[in-house]
N, C-alpha and C positions, 0 to 999 in steps of 0.2 A: 296505883294500885297494880300488882300484875296480876297476867290471869293463877287459875290455881293448875298446879301441876297433877299432870299423873296420879302422881306418891297420893299428894291432898286430897285426892280423888276420893281415891280407896282407904286412907286415913277417915275423912267424912263418913265413911261410910258405916263403917268399923265402930268408929265410935258412938250414930244415931244404933248401932244394933246393942252396943252392952248402955244405951238410955234408956232401950227399947225391953232392958229383958231385966234395969233392976225396975221401970217401973210399971211392965205390964199393961195398967189397970191405965195409966195416962194416956191411951195411949187405944182404946178398943172400940174411938169410933170415927178415926181419923184416919185419915188410908194413908201410908208413907209410901210415897215413888224416892227409891234412891236412882237415879239414872246412871248407868255404867258402858256410854257411850265406848260402841268395841274398837275406835280407836288411843279411848283411853287405853283402854286394860291391854292389848296390841305394846301400845306403850312400856309398859312393864313387863307383859308377860309374853313376851316370845319363844319360841319350839326352847332352844338352851336354856334360857331365867324356869321355867315348867321344869324340861332336864335336873335341872337341877336340885329345883324344890324339892322334887322329889328324890333327887339322890339324897340330900338332906336333910329329911324324912326319913327315906328308909334306912339307910347305912348310916350316915350322924347319927352324933356332932362327931365333926374332923378340929381334930388340933391345931391347925393351924389353914389360912388360904391358901399355900401353898399347897398340903391334901387333898384337899375337894378338887385346884385343880387338879393335882393326879388322878383322881377320883374320876373326874369327867375327862380323864386325857387336851385339856382344853389347857391356852397358854392363862401363867397365872397373871396379864394384866386386865385382859378381859374379864375371864372369871371377877378380880375387883372391882371393874367397871359394874359386871351385870348385879354382882349381890350388896355392890352400890343402892344401886335398882333396889331388889329385893327389902333391904336392909328401911332403906329409908319410905319405903310403901305397908312397914309393919309387921311382912311374910314371912321377915329369917330373924336371926339378931346374934350379936360379933358380942364377943366380951374380950378384952381385951390381957394377955397373959404374958406380961413382958414385951418382944418385941411381937412377937407374934394375936392373931386378934386367934380364936373361940369358932366356931359357925355353930349356931345349931338351931330349928326348927324356933318358930316362936309359938310358941301358946294356939294364937286361934287354928280352929278348923277351917280347911279350907280346900273347899272339891276341886282335885284336879280330873275332868272324865277325858 
């Protein structure tokens, strides 16, 4: 068995939050701790990825990865790599439209302080 990835940790945290929201009475006496090690978060939310999240939420959706890369002033291949990490963590969504991938914010609430 392989070690969980940073994306696995984030996905598990969201799944647990959804489970608690669906049945809060099941958790009144249970103390739930979701450990999110700073190194795990840093693996997903680098400075450039946080900037990408903000851009997608504030100026998106974007009709393609190229359009997002242009808005960020970054190389398309690097944006694609960073975007893949955010999609894997469930923080950003992509939809295939022909040859392009439309990039949009997920419906998850994310605090970016």
